[in-house]
N, C-alpha and C positions, 0 to 999 in steps of 0.2 A: 876149938870152935864148930859151930853149927852151921854148915855148907848147905846152901841150896841153890835156884834160880829163878830168877824175876820172871814172870812169864809171858810178858808181850812177845816174844819170839814164837811162843808155844801158842799163841791164839787161833792161828791156821788149823788145829784140831781141838778135840773137844777137851775137858779137864780130867776124865779117866787116862785119855792116850796122852797128856802132859805129864800126868800121874807117874806112867810107866817109864816114858822117856828119861824122868828125872832120877827114879828108882836106879836106874839101868847106867846112868852114871857114876852112880856110888851117890849119890846126895840126897840129904834129906827134908830138905824142905822146899817148897814155891811160894812166893811172894806172888800176892792176887791183886793185878790192874783193881781200882775201887770207884775209877771216873777220874776228870781232869781233862789230859789231852788225848787220853784212851779209855776204852768203854771197859766196864765190867764185864768182859766176855765170857771168863768162866765163872763169872756168880749171878745166872740168870733169875736166879729167888732171890735175889738182892732182898726188893721190898718186901716180900713176904719175910724172910727170915727176923726184920726189923721187928716184927708183931707176934708170929707164932712159932712158936716153943717146937712142935712139931716140925714147920719148914728148916728150921735150923738144924735141928738132929735128922733130916734128912741128908743135907749137906754135908754137914761132918762126919757122916754114916761113908762119903766117899772115901776118905782116908782111912777109914778102920783097916788094919791088916796088910796095909800098903810101903808102910815106912817110910811115906812122905805125912809130913805136915806142913800146917800152912805157917809160913816164917813172914809174915805180915803184911801188910796191907800196902798198897802206890797208890794216892790219888796225885800224883805229878800235875800243876797246872798254876795259873797265874790265878790264882784268888783277890788278886790286887788289881785286875787289870780295868783300865778306864770307862772300857766298854763294857756299861754293869750286865749285858746280855752273854758277855762272856766271865767277868769276872764274879758274877753272881751263880753262876751256873759252875763253877769251879769250887769259889767259896761254899756251895751247900754241900759240894762232891767230899770234902774235906770234913763236913760237920756228919755227913752220914755216913760215910768210911768209919767216922771217931767212933761214932753208936754202934754200926757193924763188927767193930773189931770187940765194942765190949760185949757183943750179943754171941761171938765167936770164942770166945776166951782169951782173944789177943790183945798185946798191948802195945802195938807198934805200928804206927801209921804215918807212911813217908811221901812227903808233898814238899813242895818248895814254898821259900819266902812270898815269892810273888812281885810284880814290877808296876809303878802306878803310873801315869803318864807325870808330865812335869809340872801341871800344874789344876786347881781345881777343873776346869773346862777344858782340858785335854780329851779325846778319846783314842789315842793313840799310846803307846809305853815310850820309856825314854831313859834309855840305860844311862848313866852317865860312866865313860870310861875313866874318863881321866880328871879331875874338879879343881883343873888350874885356875880356873876362874872365878869369882866371887858370884856370877848367873848360876855355875852349874853347884855351886853349894846351895843357892837358894832352893834349885831343883829338889836337891838333895833332903835339904828342911824340911820340905812340903812332902816327898818320898815318906820320909823316917816319921812325922806325925802321923800317915794312915795307916803306916806298917806298924805304929807301936799301939793303935787306938785297934786295929784288926787282931794283933797276934796275943795280945791283952787279954782278950775276950774269949778267943779261942782256945789259950791257956788253959784257961778257967774252965771252959766245957770240957777241955778233956783230962783235966782234973777230976769233975764229978764223974767222968766217967774211965776212971782208973787207965787211963791211955797215955803213953807220951808218943809225941808228934818231932819225927826228926827229916829236917828241913836241908835237902840236898844240896852242896854248895854249889848250883849254878851258874856259870856268867847268864847276864840277861835277866837276872833278878837283882833283887834290893841285897839279899843276901849271898855273896860268894866266896868271902874268906873268912877267915881266923876274925880278923878287927869286927866285922859285921856280924859276926855272932857274939861275941860279946859284947857291940853296941845292942842288941836286939834285947838282950837278957837283961842287960843293964834298964833300960829305958821299960820294957813290961814288965821284972818282978819275976819272969818264968818259971816256974819249975815243973813245966810237962813240955817243952819245946827245946829242943835240940838238933842232931847234927846227923844226916843221915854221909856217912862218911866213905862218897864213891870218887876214889884215888881217879879218875880220869881226866875230871876236869881241873882238879889240881896240877897233873903232872903239864897240859900246855899252858899255863900259867906261872912255868916254873915255879910253884910248889913242892912243897917234900911231905907227902903222903903224911908217911910215918913222921915226921917231926910235928906235923899238924895232929896228927892223934894224941900224941905224946902232951902237946900244949892244951888240948881242947879236954885232955882226961875224960871224965863223966859226963860230959856235956854229949861227947859219943854214943846216939843209942842202938845207931845200925848201920851194916855197910853196905856197899855194892863191888864186885870185884870185875874192875873193866878198863883194859889197858887202853893208852894210848902211844903211837908212833911218829915222832916229830920228823917229818922231811926236810933236812936240812937244805937240802938244793932251792927248795921255794920259799923255806923257812927264814934262809937266809936272804931272802927278796922282797918278801911282803910282812914276813913277819907274821906272829900268828894271831892276831886279827885282822886278816885279810880278809872283805869282803863281795871275794869273787862266785857270789852265789848266783846262780837263776833260778828266775821265776819259774813253776811250773806250768799250764798249761791246764785247763778246766777237763781237759780229753784226755790228760796223762794221767798213771797212777801219782793218788799225791794222798799227805795225812794232813786232816781235818786238825786244828790247832783250837778251834771253837770261832763263832762265828764265822767271816768273813774272811778267816787268817789258816794259813797251809804250811807248813813246811817245805823248804825249798832246797834247791838240786843244790847236793855238796861240788864245792870247786873243784872242776878236773884237777889241776896241779893244785894240794893243797897243802898247806905249810903243816897240818900234822891230819893224820886219822886214826878214828879209833879203830882198835883192834882187839882180837884175843889174848888174852893173858897168855905172856910170855914170849909173843911175838914184839912186844914194845920192850918190855922189863921182863927179865929171868925170874926161874923161881926162887932163886936166891933172894931176891926184892920181896917177894909175893911172901915170903919164909917171915920176912922179918914186920911186913904191915902186919899180917897174921898174929906176929908175938907183940907190937902194941898193942891193937887192939883187946888180945888176949889178956893184957894187964889192965885194962881197961875195967873189960868183961868176957870171962868163958865162955858164958853162953849168950853171948853177940850171934846172932846170925849176920854171914857172910854169902851175897846172894850175888850170884852171876848174872850179868846183866848182858847181853851177846848183841854187839851193833857193827862187828866185821862186814863188810858186805865183800871180802872176798872169799868168806866163806859160808855154806849153805848154814840152815837153821840147826840141823844138829850136827855136821862136821863142827862146826863154831864152838859150839856147848859141848863136843868131846876134847876138842884141843881146851877149851878153858876149866874144863874139869881135871884132868888129866893135874894141870899144872896146880890149881888150889888144892889136890887132895896131898900132891908129893910136898908142897909147901905146907899143910897142915900138918903131916907128917914127921915132918922135920924143927918141929916146934921143940 
């Protein structure tokens, strides 16, 4: 498999410095933020690259001789957000990322399916966790209609540019499990929309990432290497859907998600946490994960996403890279 790093954790340094970090980890790819929830920090000449061959070539020259190449673009966001100031901006970022990928010789853009509101007049999103009542199914019918129109059009746009769009199966999105993937493909007839297999969000939903890869097969276009540790003491009491998040005040460091939406502080006594590879599931698991991905596409990029808050930026990448390299060597 081809192993790399998703660059969000390295936004504290320049692109050449980030490339050097990845090279020293013994990895060969960098997945670049290209919009959505996070800015295109390492692509400062984005607009120029879209129209100028010189700007494109200058950007690509930064990778020459480094042993590290671009491993896809990432525009994670909510292109279906009912607040159009957010939804339209994130949708535009997906389209621009597809265009940029084409210009850079890339064929993968990672994003999320998005989540609409519960009705046409809504201004906030509405995630139906469990549709046991008929009103919830009415909401889902409306949301699927919105998503179908958007992703049918986006699939055609991606096909025109020779790019495949990989959706992260992230809760608080309309598409977050295998059944949803099949439904989206069936409703849209998509040929260039599939999945970015991020194991972490499957773990806490009690899904088996290896089984999901083998079930979805060629619909898996791309992968993220991120682990989860379930904390039984709190999961047994509050379950994995615990909402004990704290709203961060404007004067506190916080991440903007678009418009006036911000990431909240993680629960103190959390039912589960994102951790570096090996701290939730051992190398043997990650070997089987890579083996399943290899069966789909031996040339697929598998990129580390570091969100273990107990480890520093480089420390966490080092821990994860050691496990991922060992798993790859054991194939």
